[in-house]
DSSP file (Angstrom, degrees, kcal/mol; ACC not computed):
  #  RESIDUE AA STRUCTURE BP1 BP2  ACC     N-H-->O    O-->H-N    N-H-->O    O-->H-N    TCO  KAPPA ALPHA  PHI   PSI    X-CA   Y-CA   Z-CA
    1    1 A M              0   0    0      0, 0.0    63,-0.1     0, 0.0     2,-0.1   0.000 360.0 360.0 360.0 129.7   79.6   88.6  107.4
    2    2 A E     >  -     0   0    0      1,-0.1     4,-2.0    63,-0.0     3,-0.2  -0.326 360.0-106.6 -78.4 164.1   81.6   91.9  107.4
    3    3 A L  H  > S+     0   0    0      1,-0.2     4,-2.8     2,-0.2     5,-0.2   0.895 117.5  55.6 -58.8 -43.7   83.5   93.2  104.5
    4    4 A G  H  > S+     0   0    0      1,-0.2     4,-2.3     2,-0.2    -1,-0.2   0.895 108.0  48.6 -58.2 -41.9   86.9   92.4  106.0
    5    5 A D  H  > S+     0   0    0      2,-0.2     4,-2.4     1,-0.2    -1,-0.2   0.895 111.8  49.8 -65.0 -39.8   85.9   88.8  106.5
    6    6 A K  H  X S+     0   0    0     -4,-2.0     4,-2.6     2,-0.2     5,-0.2   0.925 111.4  48.5 -63.9 -44.0   84.7   88.6  102.9
    7    7 A L  H  X S+     0   0    0     -4,-2.8     4,-2.2     1,-0.2    -2,-0.2   0.896 111.9  49.1 -64.7 -39.6   87.9   90.2  101.6
    8    8 A K  H  X S+     0   0    0     -4,-2.3     4,-2.1    -5,-0.2    -1,-0.2   0.927 113.4  45.6 -66.4 -44.6   90.1   87.8  103.6
    9    9 A S  H  X S+     0   0    0     -4,-2.4     4,-2.4     1,-0.2    -2,-0.2   0.902 113.4  49.9 -67.4 -39.5   88.2   84.7  102.4
   10   10 A L  H  X S+     0   0    0     -4,-2.6     4,-1.8     2,-0.2    -1,-0.2   0.897 110.1  51.0 -64.7 -39.3   88.2   85.8   98.8
   11   11 A R  H  <>S+     0   0    0     -4,-2.2     5,-2.4    -5,-0.2    -2,-0.2   0.916 112.6  45.6 -63.7 -42.2   91.9   86.5   98.9
   12   12 A K  H ><5S+     0   0    0     -4,-2.1     3,-1.1     1,-0.2    -2,-0.2   0.872 109.2  55.6 -69.6 -36.6   92.6   83.0  100.3
   13   13 A E  H 3<5S+     0   0    0     -4,-2.4    -1,-0.2     1,-0.3    -2,-0.2   0.868 111.6  44.2 -60.9 -36.8   90.2   81.4   97.8
   14   14 A H  T 3<5S-     0   0    0     -4,-1.8    -1,-0.3    -5,-0.2    -2,-0.2   0.330 113.1-121.1 -92.9   7.1   92.2   83.0   95.0
   15   15 A N  T < 5 +     0   0    0     -3,-1.1     2,-0.4     1,-0.2    -3,-0.2   0.877  59.2 148.7  56.9  45.4   95.5   82.1   96.6
   16   16 A Y      < -     0   0    0     -5,-2.4    -1,-0.2    -6,-0.1     2,-0.2  -0.857  40.5-140.4-104.8 143.4   96.9   85.7   96.9
   17   17 A S     >  -     0   0    0     -2,-0.4     4,-2.4     1,-0.1     5,-0.2  -0.544  32.8-107.0 -86.0 167.5   99.1   86.9   99.6
   18   18 A Q  H  > S+     0   0    0      1,-0.2     4,-2.3     2,-0.2     5,-0.1   0.884 122.3  51.6 -63.0 -36.0   98.5   90.4  101.0
   19   19 A N  H  > S+     0   0    0      2,-0.2     4,-2.3     1,-0.2    -1,-0.2   0.911 109.3  48.7 -66.2 -42.3  101.6   91.6   99.1
   20   20 A Q  H  > S+     0   0    0      2,-0.2     4,-1.9     1,-0.2    -2,-0.2   0.923 113.6  46.7 -63.8 -43.3  100.4   90.1   95.8
   21   21 A L  H  X S+     0   0    0     -4,-2.4     4,-2.0     1,-0.2    -1,-0.2   0.901 110.4  53.2 -65.6 -39.8   97.0   91.6   96.2
   22   22 A A  H  X>S+     0   0    0     -4,-2.3     5,-2.2    -5,-0.2     4,-1.0   0.906 108.0  51.0 -61.7 -41.0   98.5   95.0   97.2
   23   23 A D  H  <5S+     0   0    0     -4,-2.3     3,-0.3     1,-0.2    -1,-0.2   0.886 109.7  50.3 -63.5 -38.4  100.6   95.0   94.0
   24   24 A K  H  <5S+     0   0    0     -4,-1.9    -1,-0.2     1,-0.2    -2,-0.2   0.850 118.0  38.2 -68.6 -33.9   97.6   94.3   91.8
   25   25 A L  H  <5S-     0   0    0     -4,-2.0    -1,-0.2    -5,-0.1    -2,-0.2   0.473 107.9-122.1 -96.3  -3.0   95.6   97.1   93.4
   26   26 A Y  T  <5S+     0   0    0     -4,-1.0     2,-0.2    -3,-0.3    -3,-0.2   0.895  75.0 112.3  60.9  42.5   98.5   99.5   93.7
   27   27 A V  S   <S-     0   0    0     -5,-2.2    -1,-0.2    -6,-0.2     2,-0.2  -0.737  72.0 -88.2-127.7-179.9   98.1   99.9   97.4
   28   28 A T     >  -     0   0    0     -2,-0.2     4,-1.5     1,-0.1     3,-0.3  -0.547  27.6-120.3 -90.1 158.6  100.3   98.8  100.4
   29   29 A A  H  > S+     0   0    0      1,-0.2     4,-2.4     2,-0.2     5,-0.1   0.822 115.3  61.1 -64.3 -30.3  100.1   95.5  102.1
   30   30 A Q  H  > S+     0   0    0      2,-0.2     4,-2.5     1,-0.2    -1,-0.2   0.873 100.9  53.0 -64.0 -36.3   99.2   97.4  105.3
   31   31 A A  H  > S+     0   0    0     -3,-0.3     4,-2.3     2,-0.2    -1,-0.2   0.919 108.8  49.1 -64.1 -42.9   96.1   98.7  103.6
   32   32 A I  H  X S+     0   0    0     -4,-1.5     4,-2.5     1,-0.2    -2,-0.2   0.921 111.2  50.4 -61.3 -43.6   95.0   95.2  102.7
   33   33 A S  H  X S+     0   0    0     -4,-2.4     4,-1.8     1,-0.2    -2,-0.2   0.910 109.8  49.7 -61.4 -43.4   95.6   94.1  106.3
   34   34 A K  H  <>S+     0   0    0     -4,-2.5     5,-2.7     1,-0.2     6,-1.3   0.888 111.1  49.8 -64.0 -38.6   93.6   97.0  107.6
   35   35 A W  H ><5S+     0   0    0     -4,-2.3     3,-1.3     1,-0.2    -2,-0.2   0.932 112.2  47.1 -64.1 -44.6   90.7   96.2  105.2
   36   36 A E  H 3<5S+     0   0    0     -4,-2.5    -1,-0.2     1,-0.3    -2,-0.2   0.771 113.2  48.2 -71.4 -25.2   90.7   92.5  106.3
   37   37 A N  T 3<5S-     0   0    0     -4,-1.8    -1,-0.3    -5,-0.2    -2,-0.2   0.251 112.6-118.2 -97.2  12.1   90.8   93.4  110.0
   38   38 A N  T < 5S+     0   0    0     -3,-1.3    -3,-0.2     2,-0.2    -2,-0.1   0.779  80.0 124.0  57.5  31.3   88.0   95.9  109.6
   39   39 A K  S   <S-     0   0    0     -5,-2.7     2,-0.3     1,-0.2    -4,-0.2   0.701  82.9  -1.9 -89.5 -22.5   90.2   98.8  110.7
   40   40 A S  S    S-     0   0    0     -6,-1.3    -1,-0.2    -9,-0.1    -2,-0.2  -0.942  71.8-124.8-153.2 172.5   89.5  100.7  107.5
   41   41 A V        -     0   0    0     -2,-0.3     2,-0.1    -3,-0.1    -6,-0.1  -0.938  27.2-109.2-124.4 147.7   87.5  100.3  104.3
   42   42 A P        -     0   0    0      0, 0.0   -10,-0.0     0, 0.0     2,-0.0  -0.401  37.7-111.4 -69.8 151.3   88.7  100.5  100.7
   43   43 A D     >  -     0   0    0      1,-0.1     4,-2.2    -2,-0.1     5,-0.2  -0.225  38.2 -93.4 -74.1 175.4   87.5  103.4   98.7
   44   44 A I  H  > S+     0   0    0      1,-0.2     4,-2.2     2,-0.2     5,-0.2   0.830 124.6  55.7 -63.8 -33.3   85.1  102.9   95.9
   45   45 A I  H  > S+     0   0    0      1,-0.2     4,-2.1     2,-0.2    -1,-0.2   0.922 110.9  43.9 -65.7 -43.3   87.8  102.6   93.3
   46   46 A N  H  > S+     0   0    0      2,-0.2     4,-2.7     1,-0.2    -2,-0.2   0.835 110.3  56.1 -71.4 -31.4   89.5   99.8   95.2
   47   47 A L  H  X S+     0   0    0     -4,-2.2     4,-2.5     2,-0.2    -2,-0.2   0.916 108.8  46.9 -64.0 -41.5   86.1   98.1   95.8
   48   48 A V  H  X S+     0   0    0     -4,-2.2     4,-2.3     2,-0.2    -2,-0.2   0.917 112.2  50.8 -64.7 -42.1   85.5   98.0   92.1
   49   49 A G  H  X S+     0   0    0     -4,-2.1     4,-2.6     1,-0.2    -2,-0.2   0.905 111.2  48.3 -61.1 -41.9   89.0   96.7   91.5
   50   50 A L  H  X S+     0   0    0     -4,-2.7     4,-2.7     2,-0.2     5,-0.2   0.906 110.5  50.5 -65.1 -41.8   88.4   94.0   94.1
   51   51 A S  H  X>S+     0   0    0     -4,-2.5     5,-1.9     1,-0.2     4,-0.7   0.885 113.9  45.5 -65.9 -36.5   85.1   93.0   92.6
   52   52 A D  H  <5S+     0   0    0     -4,-2.3    -2,-0.2     3,-0.2     3,-0.2   0.922 114.1  48.6 -68.4 -44.2   86.7   92.7   89.1
   53   53 A L  H  <5S+     0   0    0     -4,-2.6    -2,-0.2     1,-0.2    -3,-0.2   0.905 120.7  35.1 -63.6 -43.0   89.7   90.8   90.5
   54   54 A Y  H  <5S-     0   0    0     -4,-2.7    -1,-0.2    -5,-0.2    -2,-0.2   0.504 105.9-126.2 -90.6  -4.8   87.6   88.3   92.4
   55   55 A N  T  <5 +     0   0    0     -4,-0.7     2,-0.3     1,-0.2    -3,-0.2   0.919  66.9 126.5  58.6  46.5   84.8   88.3   89.8
   56   56 A V      < -     0   0    0     -5,-1.9    -1,-0.2    -6,-0.2     2,-0.1  -0.873  61.8-103.1-125.6 162.1   82.1   89.1   92.3
   57   57 A S     >  -     0   0    0     -2,-0.3     4,-1.4     1,-0.1     3,-0.1  -0.448  22.2-121.2 -83.2 158.7   79.5   91.9   92.3
   58   58 A L  H  > S+     0   0    0      1,-0.2     4,-2.7     2,-0.2     5,-0.4   0.846 114.2  62.8 -63.7 -33.1   79.8   95.1   94.4
   59   59 A D  H  > S+     0   0    0      1,-0.2     4,-2.5     2,-0.2     5,-0.4   0.918 100.7  51.3 -56.5 -44.1   76.5   94.0   95.9
   60   60 A Y  H  4 S+     0   0    0      1,-0.2     4,-0.3     2,-0.2    -1,-0.2   0.894 113.9  44.9 -60.9 -39.5   78.1   90.9   97.3
   61   61 A L  H  < S+     0   0    0     -4,-1.4    -2,-0.2     1,-0.1    -1,-0.2   0.912 131.9  11.7 -72.6 -42.6   80.9   93.0   98.9
   62   62 A I  H >< S+     0   0    0     -4,-2.7     3,-0.9     2,-0.1     7,-0.3   0.598  97.5  89.9-117.8 -11.9   78.9   95.8  100.4
   63   63 A K  T 3< S+     0   0    0     -4,-2.5    -3,-0.1    -5,-0.4    -1,-0.1   0.874  94.2  43.3 -62.6 -38.6   75.2   95.1  100.4
   64   64 A S  T 3  S+     0   0    0     -5,-0.4     2,-1.0    -4,-0.3    -1,-0.3   0.629  99.0  79.9 -81.8 -11.6   75.1   93.4  103.8
   65   65 A D    <>  +     0   0    0     -3,-0.9     4,-1.8     1,-0.2    -1,-0.1  -0.776  52.5 175.7-101.7  93.7   77.4   96.0  105.5
   66   66 A K  H  > S+     0   0    0     -2,-1.0     4,-2.1     1,-0.2    -1,-0.2   0.843  79.5  56.8 -66.4 -35.0   75.2   99.0  106.3
   67   67 A E  H  > S+     0   0    0      1,-0.2     4,-2.2     2,-0.2    -1,-0.2   0.906 107.3  48.8 -64.1 -40.7   78.1  100.8  108.1
   68   68 A L  H  > S+     0   0    0      2,-0.2     4,-2.6     1,-0.2    -2,-0.2   0.906 108.7  53.1 -64.9 -41.5   80.2  100.6  105.0
   69   69 A Q  H  X S+     0   0    0     -4,-1.8     4,-2.0    -7,-0.3    -1,-0.2   0.893 109.3  49.7 -60.1 -39.3   77.4  101.9  102.8
   70   70 A S  H  X S+     0   0    0     -4,-2.1     4,-2.2     2,-0.2    -1,-0.2   0.922 110.5  49.3 -65.4 -44.0   77.1  104.9  105.2
   71   71 A K  H  X S+     0   0    0     -4,-2.2     4,-2.2     1,-0.2    -2,-0.2   0.892 110.9  50.6 -62.7 -39.8   80.9  105.6  105.0
   72   72 A L  H  X S+     0   0    0     -4,-2.6     4,-1.8     2,-0.2    -1,-0.2   0.890 110.1  48.9 -66.8 -38.5   80.8  105.4  101.2
   73   73 A S  H  X S+     0   0    0     -4,-2.0     4,-2.0     2,-0.2    -1,-0.2   0.882 110.6  50.8 -69.7 -36.0   77.9  107.8  100.9
   74   74 A I  H  X S+     0   0    0     -4,-2.2     4,-2.5     1,-0.2    -2,-0.2   0.894 108.5  53.3 -64.4 -39.0   79.7  110.2  103.3
   75   75 A G  H  X S+     0   0    0     -4,-2.2     4,-2.1     1,-0.2    -2,-0.2   0.876 107.5  50.9 -62.0 -37.7   82.8  109.9  101.1
   76   76 A T  H  X S+     0   0    0     -4,-1.8     4,-2.1     2,-0.2    -1,-0.2   0.901 109.8  49.4 -66.3 -41.4   80.7  110.9   98.1
   77   77 A I  H  X S+     0   0    0     -4,-2.0     4,-2.4     1,-0.2    -2,-0.2   0.917 110.6  50.3 -63.8 -42.8   79.3  113.9   99.9
   78   78 A R  H  X S+     0   0    0     -4,-2.5     4,-2.6     1,-0.2    -2,-0.2   0.883 108.3  53.3 -63.1 -37.8   82.9  115.0  100.9
   79   79 A L  H  X S+     0   0    0     -4,-2.1     4,-2.1     2,-0.2    -1,-0.2   0.907 109.4  48.0 -64.0 -41.4   84.0  114.6   97.3
   80   80 A K  H  X S+     0   0    0     -4,-2.1     4,-2.0     2,-0.2    -2,-0.2   0.915 112.3  49.2 -64.1 -42.5   81.2  116.9   96.1
   81   81 A I  H  X S+     0   0    0     -4,-2.4     4,-2.3     1,-0.2    -2,-0.2   0.908 109.6  52.4 -62.2 -41.4   82.1  119.4   98.8
   82   82 A F  H  X S+     0   0    0     -4,-2.6     4,-2.5     2,-0.2    -1,-0.2   0.892 106.6  52.6 -63.4 -39.5   85.7  119.2   97.8
   83   83 A K  H  X S+     0   0    0     -4,-2.1     4,-2.2     1,-0.2    -1,-0.2   0.922 111.8  45.5 -61.9 -43.7   84.8  119.9   94.1
   84   84 A W  H  X S+     0   0    0     -4,-2.0     4,-2.5     2,-0.2    -1,-0.2   0.860 110.3  55.8 -66.3 -34.1   82.9  123.0   95.1
   85   85 A F  H  X S+     0   0    0     -4,-2.3     4,-2.1     2,-0.2    -2,-0.2   0.934 109.1  44.9 -63.0 -47.6   85.7  124.0   97.4
   86   86 A V  H  X S+     0   0    0     -4,-2.5     4,-2.2     1,-0.2    -2,-0.2   0.905 112.5  52.8 -62.9 -42.1   88.3  123.9   94.5
   87   87 A F  H  X S+     0   0    0     -4,-2.2     4,-2.3     1,-0.2    -2,-0.2   0.907 109.2  48.9 -60.0 -42.9   85.8  125.7   92.3
   88   88 A S  H  X S+     0   0    0     -4,-2.5     4,-2.7     2,-0.2     5,-0.2   0.875 108.3  53.8 -67.6 -36.3   85.4  128.5   94.9
   89   89 A I  H  X S+     0   0    0     -4,-2.1     4,-2.4     2,-0.2    -1,-0.2   0.925 110.1  47.6 -61.4 -43.8   89.2  128.8   95.3
   90   90 A I  H  X S+     0   0    0     -4,-2.2     4,-2.5     2,-0.2    -2,-0.2   0.922 113.2  47.9 -63.6 -44.4   89.6  129.3   91.5
   91   91 A L  H  X S+     0   0    0     -4,-2.3     4,-2.6     2,-0.2    -2,-0.2   0.917 112.8  47.4 -64.3 -43.5   86.8  131.9   91.5
   92   92 A I  H  X S+     0   0    0     -4,-2.7     4,-2.5     2,-0.2    -1,-0.2   0.900 111.9  50.8 -65.8 -39.7   88.2  133.8   94.4
   93   93 A S  H  X S+     0   0    0     -4,-2.4     4,-2.4    -5,-0.2    -2,-0.2   0.932 112.0  46.6 -63.0 -45.4   91.7  133.8   92.9
   94   94 A L  H  X S+     0   0    0     -4,-2.5     4,-2.8     1,-0.2     5,-0.2   0.913 112.1  51.1 -62.0 -42.3   90.4  135.1   89.6
   95   95 A F  H  X S+     0   0    0     -4,-2.6     4,-2.5     1,-0.2    -2,-0.2   0.911 110.8  48.8 -60.9 -43.0   88.3  137.8   91.4
   96   96 A L  H  X S+     0   0    0     -4,-2.5     4,-2.4     2,-0.2    -2,-0.2   0.919 113.3  46.0 -63.9 -44.5   91.4  138.9   93.4
   97   97 A I  H  X S+     0   0    0     -4,-2.4     4,-2.3     2,-0.2    -2,-0.2   0.915 114.4  47.7 -66.0 -42.9   93.6  139.1   90.2
   98   98 A I  H  X S+     0   0    0     -4,-2.8     4,-2.7     2,-0.2    -2,-0.2   0.908 112.0  50.4 -64.9 -41.2   90.9  141.0   88.3
   99   99 A T  H  X S+     0   0    0     -4,-2.5     4,-2.0    -5,-0.2    -2,-0.2   0.922 111.9  46.8 -63.0 -44.4   90.3  143.4   91.1
  100  100 A L  H  <>S+     0   0    0     -4,-2.4     5,-2.8     2,-0.2     6,-0.4   0.882 113.4  49.1 -65.5 -37.2   94.0  144.1   91.5
  101  101 A A  H ><5S+     0   0    0     -4,-2.3     3,-1.3     3,-0.2    -2,-0.2   0.910 110.3  50.4 -68.2 -41.1   94.3  144.6   87.7
  102  102 A K  H 3<5S+     0   0    0     -4,-2.7    -2,-0.2     1,-0.3    -1,-0.2   0.864 109.5  51.0 -63.3 -35.9   91.3  146.9   87.6
  103  103 A A  T 3<5S-     0   0    0     -4,-2.0    -1,-0.3    -5,-0.2    -2,-0.2   0.412 113.3-123.3 -81.8   3.5   92.9  149.0   90.4
  104  104 A Q  T X 5 +     0   0    0     -3,-1.3     3,-1.0    -5,-0.1     4,-0.4   0.836  59.4 151.4  57.0  37.5   96.1  149.1   88.4
  105  105 A F  G > < +     0   0    0     -5,-2.8     3,-0.8     1,-0.2    -4,-0.2   0.866  69.2  51.6 -63.4 -36.9   98.0  147.6   91.3
  106  106 A F  G 3  S+     0   0    0     -6,-0.4    -1,-0.2     1,-0.2    -5,-0.1   0.528  98.2  68.3 -80.7  -4.9  100.5  146.0   88.9
  107  107 A M  G <  S+     0   0    0     -3,-1.0     2,-0.3    -6,-0.1    -1,-0.2   0.628  93.3  64.2 -88.6 -14.6  101.2  149.3   87.1
  108  108 A F  S <  S-     0   0    0     -3,-0.8     2,-0.5    -4,-0.4    -4,-0.0  -0.741  84.8-109.9-114.1 156.8  103.0  151.1   90.0
  109  109 A Q        -     0   0    0     -2,-0.3     2,-0.4     0, 0.0    -2,-0.1  -0.721  40.0-161.1 -80.1 128.3  106.1  150.6   91.9
  110  110 A H        -     0   0    0     -2,-0.5     2,-0.0    -4,-0.1    -5,-0.0  -0.856  12.7-120.2-114.7 149.6  105.2  149.4   95.4
  111  111 A G     >  -     0   0    0     -2,-0.4     4,-1.6     1,-0.1     3,-0.3  -0.231  34.1 -99.8 -78.1 172.4  107.3  149.5   98.6
  112  112 A I  H  > S+     0   0    0      1,-0.2     4,-2.3     2,-0.2     5,-0.2   0.813 120.3  61.8 -64.5 -30.4  108.3  146.5  100.6
  113  113 A G  H  > S+     0   0    0      2,-0.2     4,-2.3     1,-0.2    -1,-0.2   0.909 103.2  49.2 -62.6 -42.0  105.5  147.3  103.1
  114  114 A T  H  > S+     0   0    0     -3,-0.3     4,-2.6     1,-0.2    -1,-0.2   0.906 111.6  48.7 -64.0 -41.5  102.9  146.8  100.4
  115  115 A W  H  X S+     0   0    0     -4,-1.6     4,-2.6     2,-0.2    -1,-0.2   0.851 109.1  53.4 -69.1 -32.6  104.3  143.5   99.4
  116  116 A L  H  X S+     0   0    0     -4,-2.3     4,-2.4     2,-0.2    -2,-0.2   0.929 110.8  46.5 -63.4 -44.6  104.5  142.4  103.0
  117  117 A V  H  X S+     0   0    0     -4,-2.3     4,-2.5     2,-0.2    -2,-0.2   0.927 113.3  48.9 -63.0 -44.8  100.8  143.2  103.4
  118  118 A M  H  X S+     0   0    0     -4,-2.6     4,-2.6     1,-0.2    -2,-0.2   0.911 111.4  50.0 -62.4 -41.9  100.0  141.4  100.1
  119  119 A G  H  X S+     0   0    0     -4,-2.6     4,-2.6     2,-0.2    -1,-0.2   0.909 111.4  48.2 -63.0 -41.8  102.0  138.4  101.1
  120  120 A C  H  X S+     0   0    0     -4,-2.4     4,-2.5     2,-0.2    -2,-0.2   0.897 110.8  51.4 -65.5 -39.5  100.3  138.2  104.5
  121  121 A I  H  X S+     0   0    0     -4,-2.5     4,-2.6     2,-0.2    -2,-0.2   0.939 112.2  46.1 -62.4 -46.1   96.9  138.5  102.8
  122  122 A L  H  X S+     0   0    0     -4,-2.6     4,-2.7     1,-0.2    -2,-0.2   0.901 113.1  49.5 -63.9 -40.7   97.7  135.7  100.4
  123  123 A L  H  X S+     0   0    0     -4,-2.6     4,-2.5     2,-0.2    -1,-0.2   0.891 111.1  50.6 -63.9 -38.9   99.0  133.5  103.3
  124  124 A F  H  X S+     0   0    0     -4,-2.5     4,-2.2     2,-0.2    -2,-0.2   0.941 112.4  45.5 -63.3 -48.3   95.9  134.2  105.3
  125  125 A I  H  X S+     0   0    0     -4,-2.6     4,-2.4     1,-0.2    -2,-0.2   0.927 114.5  48.7 -62.2 -45.5   93.6  133.2  102.4
  126  126 A L  H  X S+     0   0    0     -4,-2.7     4,-2.7     1,-0.2    -1,-0.2   0.910 111.5  48.8 -61.9 -43.2   95.6  130.1  101.6
  127  127 A S  H  X S+     0   0    0     -4,-2.5     4,-2.3     2,-0.2    21,-0.2   0.862 110.1  51.8 -68.8 -33.8   95.7  129.0  105.3
  128  128 A I  H  X S+     0   0    0     -4,-2.2     4,-2.4     2,-0.2    -1,-0.2   0.936 112.1  46.5 -64.7 -45.4   91.9  129.5  105.6
  129  129 A F  H  X S+     0   0    0     -4,-2.4     4,-2.7     1,-0.2    -2,-0.2   0.916 113.5  48.0 -63.7 -42.6   91.3  127.4  102.5
  130  130 A L  H  X S+     0   0    0     -4,-2.7     4,-2.7     2,-0.2     5,-0.2   0.881 110.1  53.0 -65.4 -36.5   93.7  124.7  103.7
  131  131 A S  H  X S+     0   0    0     -4,-2.3     4,-1.8    13,-0.2    -2,-0.2   0.932 111.8  45.0 -62.4 -45.5   92.0  124.7  107.1
  132  132 A L  H  X S+     0   0    0     -4,-2.4     4,-2.7     2,-0.2     5,-0.2   0.910 112.6  52.2 -64.2 -42.0   88.6  124.3  105.4
  133  133 A Y  H  X>S+     0   0    0     -4,-2.7     4,-3.0     1,-0.2     5,-0.6   0.946 111.6  44.8 -59.7 -49.4   90.0  121.5  103.2
  134  134 A F  I  X>S+     0   0    0     -4,-2.7     6,-2.0     1,-0.2     5,-1.0   0.814 113.3  51.7 -68.6 -28.2   91.5  119.5  106.0
  135  135 A Y  I  <5S+     0   0    0     -4,-1.8     4,-0.2     4,-0.3    -1,-0.2   0.917 116.4  39.5 -70.8 -42.2   88.3  120.0  108.0
  136  136 A I  I  <5S+     0   0    0     -4,-2.7    -2,-0.2    -5,-0.1    -3,-0.2   0.944 130.5  24.7 -72.1 -48.3   86.1  118.7  105.2
  137  137 A I  I  <5S+     0   0    0     -4,-3.0    -3,-0.2    -5,-0.2    -2,-0.1   0.924 137.7  19.1 -87.3 -48.4   88.3  115.9  103.9
  138  138 A K  I  <<S-     0   0    0     -4,-0.7    -3,-0.2    -5,-0.6    -4,-0.1   0.539  86.7-130.5-106.6  -8.8   90.5  114.8  106.7
  139  139 A K  S   <S+     0   0    0     -5,-1.0     2,-0.4    -6,-0.3    -4,-0.3   0.781  78.9 103.1  60.8  28.2   88.7  116.1  109.8
  140  140 A D        +     0   0    0     -6,-2.0    -2,-0.2    -9,-0.1    -1,-0.1  -0.936  28.2 138.6-141.6 115.1   92.0  117.7  111.0
  141  141 A H     >  +     0   0    0     -2,-0.4     4,-1.9    -6,-0.1     5,-0.2   0.350  30.7 109.5-140.2   6.7   92.5  121.4  110.6
  142  142 A F  H  > S+     0   0    0      1,-0.2     4,-2.3     2,-0.2     5,-0.2   0.862  77.7  53.3 -66.2 -38.8   94.2  122.8  113.7
  143  143 A I  H  > S+     0   0    0      1,-0.2     4,-2.0     2,-0.2    -1,-0.2   0.925 113.7  42.5 -64.5 -43.0   97.6  123.6  112.2
  144  144 A F  H  > S+     0   0    0      2,-0.2     4,-2.4     1,-0.2   -13,-0.2   0.821 111.4  55.5 -74.4 -29.0   96.3  125.6  109.3
  145  145 A L  H  X S+     0   0    0     -4,-1.9     4,-2.3     2,-0.2    -1,-0.2   0.904 109.2  47.5 -66.5 -40.1   93.7  127.3  111.5
  146  146 A W  H  X S+     0   0    0     -4,-2.3     4,-2.7     2,-0.2    -2,-0.2   0.893 110.6  51.6 -66.2 -39.7   96.6  128.5  113.8
  147  147 A I  H  X S+     0   0    0     -4,-2.0     4,-2.6     2,-0.2    -2,-0.2   0.919 110.1  50.0 -61.9 -42.0   98.5  129.6  110.7
  148  148 A A  H  X S+     0   0    0     -4,-2.4     4,-2.4   -21,-0.2    -2,-0.2   0.915 111.9  47.2 -62.0 -43.5   95.5  131.6  109.6
  149  149 A L  H  X S+     0   0    0     -4,-2.3     4,-2.2     2,-0.2    -2,-0.2   0.908 113.2  47.9 -66.7 -40.9   95.1  133.2  113.0
  150  150 A L  H  X S+     0   0    0     -4,-2.7     4,-2.2     2,-0.2    -2,-0.2   0.898 112.6  49.2 -65.2 -40.1   98.8  134.1  113.2
  151  151 A T  H  X S+     0   0    0     -4,-2.6     4,-2.5     2,-0.2    -2,-0.2   0.897 109.7  51.8 -66.0 -39.6   98.7  135.6  109.7
  152  152 A L  H  X S+     0   0    0     -4,-2.4     4,-2.2     1,-0.2    -2,-0.2   0.910 110.0  48.7 -63.3 -41.3   95.6  137.6  110.6
  153  153 A S  H  X S+     0   0    0     -4,-2.2     4,-2.4     2,-0.2    -1,-0.2   0.886 110.5  51.5 -66.4 -36.4   97.4  139.0  113.7
  154  154 A A  H  X S+     0   0    0     -4,-2.2     4,-2.8     2,-0.2    -2,-0.2   0.899 109.1  51.4 -64.5 -39.9  100.4  139.8  111.5
  155  155 A L  H  X S+     0   0    0     -4,-2.5     4,-2.4     2,-0.2    -2,-0.2   0.913 110.0  48.8 -62.2 -42.1   98.1  141.6  109.0
  156  156 A I  H  X S+     0   0    0     -4,-2.2     4,-2.3     2,-0.2    -2,-0.2   0.932 113.0  47.1 -64.0 -45.1   96.6  143.6  111.9
  157  157 A C  H  X S+     0   0    0     -4,-2.4     4,-2.7     1,-0.2    -2,-0.2   0.912 112.2  50.6 -62.9 -41.7  100.1  144.6  113.2
  158  158 A L  H  < S+     0   0    0     -4,-2.8    -1,-0.2     1,-0.2    -2,-0.2   0.902 111.7  47.3 -62.8 -40.4  101.3  145.5  109.7
  159  159 A S  H  < S+     0   0    0     -4,-2.4     3,-0.5    -5,-0.2     4,-0.2   0.877 115.2  45.3 -71.0 -35.5   98.3  147.7  109.1
  160  160 A I  H  < S+     0   0    0     -4,-2.3     3,-0.3     1,-0.2    -2,-0.2   0.931 125.8  30.0 -71.2 -44.5   98.6  149.4  112.5
  161  161 A F  S  X S+     0   0    0     -4,-2.7     4,-2.7    -5,-0.2     5,-0.2   0.027  82.4 122.4-104.9  26.5  102.3  150.0  112.3
  162  162 A Y  H  > S+     0   0    0     -3,-0.5     4,-2.5     1,-0.2     5,-0.2   0.911  76.1  46.2 -56.8 -48.6  102.7  150.3  108.5
  163  163 A D  H  > S+     0   0    0     -3,-0.3     4,-2.0    -4,-0.2    -1,-0.2   0.911 114.2  47.9 -63.7 -42.1  104.3  153.7  108.5
  164  164 A Y  H  > S+     0   0    0      2,-0.2     4,-2.2     1,-0.2    -1,-0.2   0.910 112.3  49.2 -65.6 -42.3  106.7  152.8  111.3
  165  165 A I  H  X S+     0   0    0     -4,-2.7     4,-2.4     1,-0.2    -2,-0.2   0.926 112.6  46.6 -64.6 -45.5  107.7  149.5  109.5
  166  166 A T  H  X S+     0   0    0     -4,-2.5     4,-1.6    -5,-0.2    -1,-0.2   0.866 111.8  52.0 -67.0 -34.1  108.3  151.2  106.2
  167  167 A A  H  X S+     0   0    0     -4,-2.0     4,-0.9    -5,-0.2    -1,-0.2   0.901 112.2  45.9 -66.1 -39.8  110.3  154.0  107.8
  168  168 A V  H  < S+     0   0    0     -4,-2.2     3,-0.3     1,-0.2    -2,-0.2   0.892 112.6  50.2 -69.8 -39.9  112.5  151.5  109.6
  169  169 A L  H  < S+     0   0    0     -4,-2.4    -1,-0.2     1,-0.2    -2,-0.2   0.809 115.9  40.8 -70.7 -29.4  113.1  149.4  106.5
  170  170 A F  H  <        0   0    0     -4,-1.6    -1,-0.2    -5,-0.2    -2,-0.2   0.533 360.0 360.0 -99.0  -5.9  114.1  152.3  104.3
  171  171 A F     <        0   0    0     -4,-0.9    -2,-0.2    -3,-0.3    -3,-0.1   0.399 360.0 360.0-123.9 360.0  116.2  154.3  106.7
């Protein structure tokens, strides 16, 4: 018996509608429907909530479903990768701020060209991180990858034509 069939039979045994169950788990009725029709699986937090609500063990819910076990273990790996990803963003941000402070970047008056370059660099870094995040977690990253590529091309153009851009902006 697949997980969806188990969830549907348990819900009916306990006389819950999909809406009532959704309210108890703080999810949508559509999510309950998808779980019961095997179109998606609940995350581990909702599985624990379901096992508590129905007073059944997690083993009963997932032990016979090898595909679900595989999806849950992949989710755990993605969560670990995401934690390291956030940690690396924090470290790189701190490194960037410390490097700029050491170079006394914040002590001088900078022209608009410098701030444009800095903004493009920050946008490039942010879009690369978002691209990686969406690739790791959601498996969809094309929009942020395009933003990263466009920002990189803007950085290249700014660096090549920096003198011309600053001359046009100030005169």
